[in-house]
C-alpha positions in Angstrom: -0.1 -0.1 0.2 1.4 3.5 -0.9 1.0 6.4 1.2 2.6 9.9 1.3 5.2 10.8 3.9 4.1 12.5 7.0 6.6 15.4 7.4 6.6 16.9 11.1 8.7 20.4 10.7 8.8 20.7 14.4 10.6 17.4 14.8 13.1 18.3 12.4 13.6 21.6 14.0 14.0 19.8 17.4 16.4 17.4 16.4 18.7 19.5 14.2 21.5 20.1 16.9 21.6 16.3 18.4 21.9 15.2 14.7 24.4 17.9 13.9 26.5 16.5 16.7 26.3 13.0 15.3 27.4 14.0 12.0 30.3 15.9 13.4 31.5 13.0 15.6 31.2 10.7 12.5 33.0 13.3 10.5 35.7 14.0 13.0 36.0 10.0 13.3 36.9 9.8 9.8 39.4 12.4 9.8 41.1 11.7 12.9 41.3 7.7 13.2 43.8 6.0 11.3 42.7 3.5 8.7 38.8 5.2 8.5 37.4 4.7 5.2 33.9 5.9 5.8 31.9 7.7 8.0 30.6 5.9 11.5 27.3 4.4 11.6 24.5 6.5 12.4 21.9 5.1 14.6 18.5 6.2 16.1 18.6 8.0 19.4 19.9 6.2 22.4 21.1 3.1 19.9 24.8 2.1 19.5 26.2 -1.5 18.1 26.2 -2.4 21.7 22.9 -1.7 23.0 19.8 0.4 22.9 18.0 -1.8 20.2 15.6 -4.5 20.6 15.3 -7.8 18.9 12.0 -9.4 19.8 11.8 -13.3 18.5 8.7 -15.4 17.9 8.7 -18.5 20.2 8.0 -20.6 17.1 11.2 -19.3 15.3 13.6 -20.7 18.1 15.8 -23.7 17.6 15.9 -25.2 21.2 17.4 -28.5 20.6 17.1 -31.3 23.0 18.5 -32.6 26.5 18.5 -36.1 27.8 15.3 -37.5 29.3 14.8 -36.5 33.0 14.1 -40.0 34.2 15.8 -42.5 31.7 18.6 -41.9 29.6 17.9 -44.8 27.7 14.6 -42.9 26.6 14.8 -40.5 23.5 16.0 -37.0 24.6 13.2 -34.4 25.2 13.0 -30.7 23.9 15.1 -28.2 25.9 12.6 -25.7 25.7 11.5 -24.3 29.0 7.9 -25.3 30.1 6.6 -21.8 30.1 7.2 -21.8 26.1 3.9 -24.0 25.8 1.8 -21.1 27.5 2.8 -18.5 25.5 0.3 -18.2 22.6 1.6 -19.0 19.0 3.0 -16.5 17.1 4.1 -17.5 13.5 2.4 -15.0 11.5 2.9 -11.9 13.6 6.4 -10.5 12.5 4.6 -7.7 12.5 3.7 -7.3 16.2 7.5 -8.1 17.1 8.9 -5.5 14.9 6.5 -2.7 16.2 7.3 -4.1 19.7 11.1 -3.4 19.1 10.2 0.2 18.0 7.3 0.9 20.7 9.8 -0.3 23.5 12.5 1.7 21.9 10.3 4.9 22.3 9.0 4.0 25.6 12.6 4.0 26.8 12.5 8.0 26.1 9.4 8.6 27.9 9.4 9.8 31.6 5.7 10.3 31.6 5.6 6.3 31.2 2.6 5.1 33.5 3.3 2.2 35.9 0.2 0.3 34.3 1.6 0.3 30.6 3.4 -3.0 29.6 7.4 -2.1 29.5 10.5 -3.7 29.5 11.4 -7.6 30.0 8.4 -10.1 29.5 7.2 -12.0 32.3 9.1 -15.2 30.9 12.1 -13.3 30.0 14.0 -14.7 33.1 13.3 -18.6 32.2 13.8 -18.2 28.3 15.2 -14.7 27.3 15.6 -15.9 23.6 12.0 -15.5 22.5 9.1 -13.0 23.2 11.2 -11.1 25.2 9.4 -7.9 25.7 6.3 -7.0 27.6 4.9 -5.1 24.7 5.0 -8.3 22.4 3.4 -10.6 24.8 0.6 -7.9 25.4 0.2 -7.6 21.4 0.4 -11.4 21.0 -1.9 -12.4 23.9 -4.5 -9.9 22.5 -4.5 -10.4 18.6 -5.3 -13.4 16.6 -1.9 -15.5 15.3 -2.7 -13.8 11.5 -0.6 -11.5 9.2 -1.1 -7.6 10.1 0.7 -4.5 9.9 3.1 -2.4 12.1 0.5 0.8 11.7 -2.4 -1.3 13.2 -0.1 -2.4 16.2 1.2 1.3 16.7 -2.3 2.4 16.5 -3.7 -0.2 19.0 -0.8 0.8 21.5 -1.0 4.2 21.3 -4.7 5.0 20.7 -6.8 2.0 20.9 -8.8 -0.1 18.4 -8.4 -1.0 15.2 -7.9 1.0 12.0 -9.9 0.8 8.6 -8.4 -2.7 7.1 -8.9 -1.3 3.9 -6.1 1.5 4.3 -3.9 -0.7 6.8 -4.5 -4.6 6.1 -4.5 -6.7 8.7 -6.3 -10.5 8.9 -5.3 -10.2 12.8 -7.9 -8.8 15.0 -8.3 -7.9 18.5 -11.4 -6.9 20.7 -9.1 -5.6 23.6 -9.0 -1.8 24.1 -5.4 -0.7 23.9 -4.9 2.8 24.0 -1.9 3.0 26.5 -0.9 6.4 25.2 -4.2 7.8 24.1 -3.6 11.3 26.3 -1.0 12.3 23.5 -3.9 13.1 21.2 -1.8 11.2 18.1 -5.2 10.4 16.2 -5.0 8.5 12.9 -8.0 10.5 11.0 -10.7 8.4 9.2 -9.9 7.9 5.6 -12.5 9.0 3.4 -11.0 7.3 0.2 -10.1 3.8 1.8 -6.3 4.9 1.3 -3.6 5.7 4.2 -3.6 9.2 5.2 -1.2 11.8 6.8 -1.3 11.5 10.5 1.1 12.0 13.4 1.7 8.8 14.6 3.3 6.8 11.6 4.2 7.2 8.1 4.8 4.6 5.4 6.2 4.6 1.5 5.9 1.6 -0.8 8.5 1.6 -3.1 8.0 1.5 -6.9 9.3 1.2 -10.4 10.2 4.9 -10.7 12.5 4.9 -7.7 16.2 5.4 -8.2 19.1 4.4 -6.3 19.4 7.8 -4.4 16.0 8.2 -3.8 15.8 4.6 -2.1 18.6 5.6 0.1 17.4 8.8 1.0 14.1 7.5 2.0 16.0 4.8 4.4 18.5 7.6 5.8 16.1 10.2 6.5 13.9 7.9 8.9 16.9 7.2 10.7 18.2 10.9 10.5 14.7 12.4 12.1 14.7 9.9 14.6 11.7 7.7 13.4 11.5 4.5 14.5 11.8 2.1 11.4 10.2 -0.9 10.0 10.7 -2.4 6.7 8.6 -4.8 4.6 10.5 -7.8 2.8 10.4 -11.0 1.2 10.8 -12.8 -1.8 9.0 -10.5 -3.8 9.4 -7.4 -1.1 6.2 -8.4 0.9 5.2 -10.5 3.7 8.1 -10.3 6.4 8.4 -7.0 8.7 11.7 -6.4 10.0 13.4 -3.2 12.6 15.8 -1.3 10.8 18.1 0.8 13.8 20.8 2.7 11.6 22.9 3.0 8.5 26.5 3.4 7.3 28.1 3.8 3.9 31.0 1.3 2.5 34.2 2.6 0.7 32.1 2.4 -2.6 29.4 4.4 -1.4 26.8 1.4 -1.0 24.1 1.9 1.9 24.6 -0.4 4.9 21.9 -0.8 7.2 21.7 -2.3 10.7 18.4 -4.8 11.3 16.9 -7.3 13.9 14.4 -9.6 12.7 12.4 -11.7 14.7 12.9 -14.9 12.5 16.4 -15.1 12.1 17.1 -17.7 15.1 19.2 -15.4 16.8 19.3 -12.3 19.5 21.4 -9.9 17.6 21.8 -7.0 15.1 23.0 -7.4 11.7 23.9 -5.6 8.6 22.8 -5.9 5.0 24.0 -4.0 1.9 21.2 -2.4 -0.1 21.4 -3.1 -3.5 19.2 -1.1 -6.1 18.6 -2.8 -9.6 17.0 -0.1 -12.1 16.4 -1.7 -15.5 14.2 -1.5 -18.4 12.2 -4.8 -19.7 11.9 -5.8 -23.4 8.5 -4.0 -23.5 9.9 -0.8 -22.4 8.4 -0.9 -18.7 11.1 0.5 -16.4 11.6 -1.7 -13.1 13.4 -0.7 -9.5 14.2 -3.9 -7.6 15.4 -3.5 -4.3 17.7 -5.8 -2.5 19.2 -6.9 0.9 22.2 -8.9 0.9 24.8 -10.0 3.3 28.3 -8.0 3.4 31.1 -10.1 2.0 32.6 -12.1 5.3 29.3 -12.0 7.3 27.0 -14.7 7.6 24.1 -15.1 5.3 20.7 -14.2 6.9 18.3 -14.4 3.9 18.6 -16.8 1.0 16.4 -16.0 -1.6 18.4 -16.3 -5.2 18.1 -13.5 -7.5 19.9 -14.7 -10.7 18.7 -11.3 -12.5 21.0 -9.4 -9.8 23.8 -12.0 -9.3 23.2 -12.2 -5.8 21.4 -14.1 -3.0 19.3 -12.3 -0.1 15.7 -10.6 0.1 13.6 -7.9 -1.8 12.8 -4.5 0.0 9.3 -3.8 -0.5 8.1 -0.6 1.7 9.2 1.2 5.0 7.0 2.5 7.7 8.3 5.2 10.1 6.9 5.9 13.6 6.7 9.5 14.0 5.4 9.8 17.4 7.4 12.4 19.6 10.2 11.1 21.4 10.5 11.8 25.4 12.8 13.6 27.1 15.2 10.4 28.5 18.4 10.6 26.5 21.5 8.9 26.7 24.4 11.8 26.0 25.2 12.2 22.2 28.6 10.3 21.7 29.2 13.3 19.3 29.4 15.6 22.4 32.1 13.2 24.0 33.9 13.4 20.5 33.8 17.0 20.3 34.8 17.3 23.8 38.0 15.4 23.2 38.8 16.9 20.1 38.5 20.4 21.7 40.8 19.3 24.6 43.6 18.2 22.1 43.2 21.4 20.1 43.6 23.4 23.3 46.4 21.5 24.5 48.0 21.7 21.2 47.6 25.4 21.2 49.0 25.7 24.8 52.1 23.5 23.7 52.6 25.8 20.5 52.3 29.0 22.9 55.0 27.8 25.4 57.8 26.9 22.6 
């Protein structure tokens, strides 16, 4: 589904200074660190390679292995999964809930006005099985929604405002009768669509990539969402649809290719990984233009996606859509890494001047 990009000018102004620090620190690192070939990664607020991100995994997408039979070692081994695994709802079709939960938890981490009654942080089963369904937000959604395909937009609206959106504008086979609405006092209401299509709103935006897109345009859509500190999810699949993942940041390699940092509920791991964005623009034999967008693993790193695309000479997965959670961030911040780098650089320059003055 194609929607127009909601652009909140006030938010862009609010985050102008922190983003400046972030980009300055990247530029200074490129200048000062020996052997640096490209700028340092850019992440969402409070996120780094070592923390601040989330990777909520489905319970049905984890390989537990086996352990010896508890009473008779001669009997066949049994599953190593904890008993509480059985009491979690089946969730093989709600990747959209996992991706949205990652973003919502990251966002709630910035909110000092979080109510004690709002599900937050680790799930009730985290201590016995930290590999799956790690977030209280995800367990709340998976318990209250049916195990079917849906959309991150529906999850965002239910969590913040309550209720379901029109499924013509925001498709969802998954349904709920639970109220939701943990942040309705913020007034981030999604207007009713008069045309059956998605509408501009203060809570989220989405963009479906199409044949008229270019490499620079695709790169700009992806980086702008992170630069604006919007929680970002992507729709991917063999044909660019069917699965939702979370994007946390980006980088570029020495050849100018965009590298994005992701987590995935279905990758049998709790980790953030990188993918290169490959854009293939071409004209077919009938004169029609095409823009195919692929995510593929970097050389020397584990293959996460394995669809084979002979036309592009790579294996990976197709990218079809980007969604941005545009609700205002709260006031809880980890100090910008750029501020520390600028302080060190300022100290270094001051020390150099003192040394020169003392000669």
